[in-house]
C-alpha positions as CSV (number, residue, x, y, z in Angstrom):
1,M,115.1,226.6,74.6
2,I,112.2,227.4,72.3
3,P,115.0,228.7,69.8
4,A,117.0,225.3,70.0
5,I,113.9,223.4,69.5
6,G,112.7,225.5,66.8
7,L,116.5,225.3,65.1
8,V,116.6,221.5,65.2
9,V,113.1,221.3,63.9
10,G,114.2,223.4,61.1
11,L,116.9,221.7,60.3
12,V,114.6,218.1,60.6
13,V,112.0,219.4,58.3
14,G,114.8,221.1,55.7
15,I,116.6,216.8,55.3
16,V,113.3,215.5,55.3
17,L,111.5,217.5,52.6
18,H,114.3,218.7,50.7
19,P,113.0,222.0,49.6
20,D,114.0,223.3,46.0
21,V,115.6,226.7,46.2
22,P,115.1,228.8,43.0
23,L,118.1,229.4,41.2
24,S,118.0,233.3,41.9
25,L,117.7,232.9,45.5
26,Q,120.6,230.4,45.9
27,P,123.4,232.6,46.7
28,Y,121.1,234.6,49.6
29,L,120.4,231.6,51.4
30,P,123.8,230.8,52.8
31,I,123.5,234.4,54.4
32,A,120.5,234.0,55.6
33,V,121.5,231.1,57.2
34,I,124.5,232.3,59.2
35,A,122.2,235.5,60.2
36,A,119.5,232.9,61.4
37,L,121.8,231.1,63.2
38,D,123.6,234.6,65.1
39,A,119.7,235.3,66.2
40,V,119.2,231.8,68.0
41,F,122.5,231.7,69.1
42,G,121.8,234.9,70.9
43,A,118.6,233.8,72.0
44,V,120.5,231.0,73.6
45,R,122.4,233.1,75.2
46,A,119.8,235.5,76.4
47,V,118.1,232.4,78.0
48,L,120.6,231.3,80.2
49,D,121.2,235.1,80.7
50,G,118.0,235.3,82.0
51,I,117.1,238.3,79.7
52,F,115.2,236.2,76.6
53,D,112.2,238.1,75.3
54,D,110.5,236.5,72.6
55,K,109.5,240.0,70.9
56,V,113.0,240.6,70.9
57,F,114.0,237.4,69.3
58,V,111.3,237.5,66.6
59,V,112.6,240.6,65.3
60,S,116.2,240.2,65.5
61,F,115.6,236.8,63.6
62,L,113.8,238.6,61.0
63,S,115.9,241.9,60.5
64,N,119.1,240.0,60.6
65,V,117.6,237.8,58.0
66,V,116.6,240.6,55.9
67,V,119.2,243.2,56.4
68,A,122.0,240.2,55.5
69,A,120.3,239.8,52.1
70,L,119.4,243.1,51.3
71,I,123.3,244.0,52.2
72,V,124.3,240.5,49.5
73,Y,121.6,242.1,47.1
74,L,123.0,245.4,46.8
75,G,126.6,244.0,46.6
76,D,125.3,241.9,43.7
77,Q,123.8,245.1,42.0
78,L,126.7,246.9,42.2
79,G,129.4,244.0,41.3
80,V,130.8,243.1,44.6
81,G,128.5,240.7,45.8
82,S,131.3,237.8,46.9
83,Q,133.2,240.8,49.1
84,L,130.4,241.8,50.6
85,S,129.0,238.2,51.6
86,T,132.2,237.5,53.1
87,G,131.9,240.6,54.9
88,V,128.5,239.6,56.0
89,V,129.9,236.1,57.0
90,V,132.8,237.3,58.9
91,V,131.1,239.8,61.3
92,L,128.2,237.4,61.9
93,G,130.6,234.7,62.4
94,V,132.3,237.1,64.9
95,R,128.9,237.2,66.7
96,I,128.1,233.5,66.7
97,F,131.3,232.7,68.2
98,S,131.1,235.2,70.9
99,N,127.7,233.9,72.0
100,V,128.8,230.1,71.8
101,A,131.6,231.4,74.1
102,A,129.4,233.2,76.2
103,I,127.3,229.6,76.3
104,R,130.1,227.8,77.2
105,R,131.3,229.9,80.2
106,H,127.8,229.7,81.0
107,L,127.1,226.1,80.9
108,F,130.6,224.9,81.9
109,H,131.8,227.9,84.3
110,A,134.8,227.7,82.2
């Protein structure tokens, strides 16, 4: 439940503090958020499956965010940033929905 609590705390802090994101980083923020959500939902699924490891979660969280941001940065440098952003969103979106489906099956046995 630590990942879910961390997600809620992060959302509340972001809503309350209204942090300013530098203009140069704004294209990468949505991708980083989706990558982080993928790691959080994967962690929740691992907790429910009884195989959660905090080290794996931290490495997964950080590597997802960094790799997704690097892919989008590379796309921007090559002039195809929006296409690579869409690809990252689709891949991570499929993973998120897969994890949510597994969580639903575990919680509701359906």
